[in-house]
N, C-alpha and C positions, 0 to 999 in steps of 0.2 A: 679770814677770821683766825685769831690766834688760838692755840690749843686750850687755854683756860676758858675762853669764851665758848669754844666748841663743846667743852665738857659740861659747862653750865646749861647750854642749849640742849644737849643730850639728856641731862638729868630731868629737865623740864618736860621734854617729850615723853620720857618713860613714866614720869609721875602722872602726867595728864592722861596718857593711855591707860595706866593702871587704875586711875580713878573712874574713868569711863567703864572699864571692865568690872570694877567693884559694884557700881550702881546698877549696871545691867544684870549682873549675876544675882544680886540681892533681890531685884524685882522679879526675875525669873524664878528664883527659889521660893519666894513668897507665893506666887501664883500656883506653882506646881505643888507646894505643900498643901494649899487649900484644896486643890483638886484631888491630891493623893489621899488625904485623910477623909475627905467627904465621900470618896468612892472606895475606900479601903484597898487602895492599890499600892502594893509594895514597890513595884517598878517605878511608878511616878514619884513616890516618896524618896526612893533612892536617887532618882534623877534630880530631885530638889536638893538632897544632901550633897550631891556632886557639884551643883551650882554654888552651894555655900562654900565648899572646899576651894572652888575657883576664886571666889571673892577673897577668901583668906590668903590664897596664893598671891593675889594682886597686892594685898596689904604687905605681905612679906617682901614682894618685889620693891615696893616703895621704901620700906625700911632698909633693904639691902643697898639700893642706889644711894640713899642718904649716907649710910655708913661708909660706903666705898668712896664717897667724895671727900672724906676726911684727908687733910693734908698729910704728907709724910712726916714722921716723927723719928726720934732716936731709935725706938724699938722696931719701927717699920719704915726704913729709909726708902723703900720702893713704893710706898703708898699702901692703900687699903683696897685696891681694885678687885682683888680676888674674893672679897666678900660677896660680890655679885654671883660668883660661881657657887659659893656656899649657900646663898639664898635660893639659887636655882635647884640645888640638891635638896633643900628643905621642902621646896614646892613639890618636887618629885616624890619625896617621902610621904607628904600629905596625900597626894593622889594615890600612892600605893596603899596607904591605910584605908582610904575611902573604897578602893577596889576590893580589898580583902574583906572589909565589913559588909560591902554589898553582896559579895559572894556568899558569905555566911548567912545573911538574911534570906537570900534567894533560895538557898538549899533548904532552909527551914520551911519556907513556903511550899516547896515541892513535897516535903514530907507531910506537912500539915496545910493542905490547900484551902484557900478561901476564894469565893467568887465575888469579884468586885462588880460594881455597877457604875456606868459612865453616862454623863449627860452630854448633850451637844456642845455646851459651853466648854466642857473639859477638852473635847476634841479640838475646838477652835483655839483654845489656849496652848495646847501642846503643839499644834501646827505653827502658830505664831512664834512660839519659843524656838522652834527649829530654825526658822528664817533668821531670827535675831542672833542665834548662836553661830550660824554660818557667816553672817556679815561681821560679827564681832571677831570670830576666829581669823578671817582674812585680814581684817584691819590690824589687829594686835600683832599677827605674824609679820605683816608688811613693815610696821613700825619697828619691830624687834630686829629685823634684818637691816633696816636702814641705819639704826643707831647701834647695831652690833650688841644687842642685849640677849644673852642666852635665856634669862628668866622670862622675858617677853615672848621670845620665840617658843619656849616651852608652853607658856600660857596660851599662845595662839594655836599651837598644835592641839592642846587639850580641848580648847573651845570647839575646834572643828571635829574632833573625835566625839565630843559631847553631842554635837548635832546629829552625827550618825547614830549614836546610841539612843537619842531622843526619838529618832525616826523609827527605830525598832520598837521602842515603847509605844509610839503612836500606832504602829502596825498591829501590835498585840491588843491595843484598845479597840481598834476597828474590828479585829477578828472576834473579840468578845461581844461587841455591840451588835454586829450584823450576823454572826454565825454561831454565837454562844460557845465558842471555843476559848478556854482560858490558857493563854500561853505566857502570861506575864512573868511567872516565876522562872520559866526557862529562858525567857528574854533577859531577865535579871541576871542569870548565870552568864550568858553570853556578854552582857554589858559589863559585868564584873571582870571577866577574863580580859576583855578589851582594855579596860582601865588599868588593870595590873600590868599588862604587857607595855602599854604606853608609858607607865610610870617607870618601869625597869629600863626601858630604852632611854628615857630622859635622864634618869639617874646615872646611867652608864656614860652618857655624853658629858655631863657636868663633872663626873669623877675624872674623866680623861683630861679635862681642862685643869683640874686641881693637881693631878699627878704630873702633868706635863706631857701633852700629846705632841705628835710630829708637827712641824711647822706647816701650816696650810699651803698647799701647792701653789695657789695663785699669789700668795704673799712672797714665797720663796723665789718664784720665777720673776716677780716684779722687782724684788731687791737685786737679784743677780743681773737682770737685764740693765737696770739703772747703773750698776757698778761697771759692767762691761762696756758701756757707752763712753766711759771716761778714757781720754787719750792716755796711752801708756799702760793700760791694764789689759792683760791677755787672758784673764780668767778669774772667776770668783768661786771659792770653795769653802767648805767647812762652815756653812752658815748655821750659827747656833743662836737660837732666840729663846728667851724666857718670857712667859706670858704672866704679866702682873695685873691682869684685868683687861677688859675690852679697851682697845686702842692704846694699850700700854705694853707693847712688845719692845724688849731690849736684848741686845746680844752682841755677837762678834762675827767676823768673817775674815778669811784669808784671801788675799789677791796675789796674782802672779805678775811680777814686774821685771824689768831688765836688771841684771846684776850690776849695772854701771851707775845706778841712781845713788845720789848722795843722801845723807841723813836728812838734810834740809828738804830735798825734793820729795823724799818719802813722807815726811811730816806734812808738807803742803798737800800731797796727793791724798793722804789719809783724811785730812780735814775736809777736802773737797768731796770725797766719797761719803763721809758721814752726813754732810750737809745735803747733798743731792738725794741720798736715800731717805732722809727724814722729810724732805720737801715732797718727794714723789709718793712715799708709802707710809709716812708717819711712824716708821720703825726707827728706834734709836740704836745706833751702833756705838757701843761703849769702847770697842777696840777693833782695830783693823790690822791684822797680822800680814806678814809679807812672805811670799815664796819667791826666791830669786831665780831668774830664768837665764840659762846660758845663752849669751847673745851671739857669739860668732865662732865658737869652738866647734869645728866639724866632728871631732871625736865625741863630744858631748851629744851632738845631734844624732850621730850614728848609734851611740849607746842607748839613748832614749828610745829610738825606733826598735832596737833589739829587745828592750824591756817590754815595750808595748806588744811586740810579737809574742813574747812569753806569756803575757797576761790574756791575750785574745782567746786562747784555748780554754780559759777557765770561766765557766758560765756564771759563777757566783761573784765574780769580780765586776763591780759596777763602774769603777772609775780609778784612774791613777792620776795623781797630780803632785805638784811640788817637786818635780824631778830636778836634781842638780848633781853635777859631776865635778869633782875637784881633782884634776890630774896630778897636781903636785903632792897633795896629801893622800892620793889614791882612795878617794871616798866617793861612793855613790849613795844618794839618799832620795827617797820618795815616799809618798803616802799612798795607800791603797784602800779603797772602800769596798768592803765585802758585804754582800747581802745578808740580812737577818735570816733569810731562808737557808743559808748554808748550815750544814749539820754541825760543823765545828769551825768557827771563824778563825780562832787562834791557830788551829792546826793548818788551815788553808794558808794563813799568813806565813807560818813557819816553812811550809812547803815552797812558797814563792821565794822566800829568802834563800833557801838552799839552791833553788834552780838559778836564781840570779847570780849567786856567789860562784856557782859552777861555770856560768857563762862569762864571768869577769874575774878570773884568777888573779890574785895579787891586790884586789881591791877590798876595802872594808865596806860592806853593804849594810845600810840601815833602812829597814822597811817599817814604817809606822802604820799600824792597823787603825784605820779611821772608821768613824761611825756614819752610817747612812741616815743623817739627821734631816735632810731636806731634799726636795726635788731640784 
């Protein structure tokens, strides 16, 4: 299946799943609202409101996927895929608002308590709603993972959280009916805190996607493994990817090759790498940079081993690559990746430079401080 057809199929799956979620949540909200108002139960009413917010979230998901499918234009040459992340953050904000509202109402009920009364029908409806929410949550989450939709995954997590919250509501109903103990306002507080925490976590995840999070480990490894399988490639480094929406990763990488390759051979290799990576991972490499590797100079090999020995004693140094020595021009150059855990990455790099310069008097040493962008 070509990428365009895959994208259309993905949109249909997200829309279909969201519609199922909307219908289920509207039905649940309606039944719970009837039970809540007839029994004067704040916890059940809040549970109904939460279901309505879930339905609204699914509507926003559908709108987001439709907008994100717009073709690239002059203002947005990379497409509109990130709209999905924005829609996921809007969903998180709605859930957060619902949680804060629920907390306010529950505290008021603690201050001014009311004794609700429940029928057997109310208990049956709440129990059935829990089962529906559990099944809906697993279904939506599974589809979200399959099609890589953050909005659907967030909705699926929220549905399963709702099932737990509804269980606590049912427990308070049973406690009131059989023991005469009113716990619903306190359950409402716990429910509210749970909703707020869930919303904050979801919002944090989507903001990371918008800001530009680290390349997912499994993708970085898959891309580098694909590259390193290519004949004539001795390593893949500096993988830099931009996320322009689900299934829209684009970026660049550096590969280490022999210094004897011609421009034509490098061009052919770059094209093969880009094609293989896209075929295996659906990642688009817009640029493939080159690190030249000393092929037969024993002086260069010895110098590289000496530099590696210098770096081995530094715990914050994660990697050294791109090493090259030019005897005629008396130049040594390499890149060093220093952990973000280092107290001062720039100072560490400067210290490395001084130590290498001392080890190779007469040479001009160039050390490039690289970023730990991917695994």
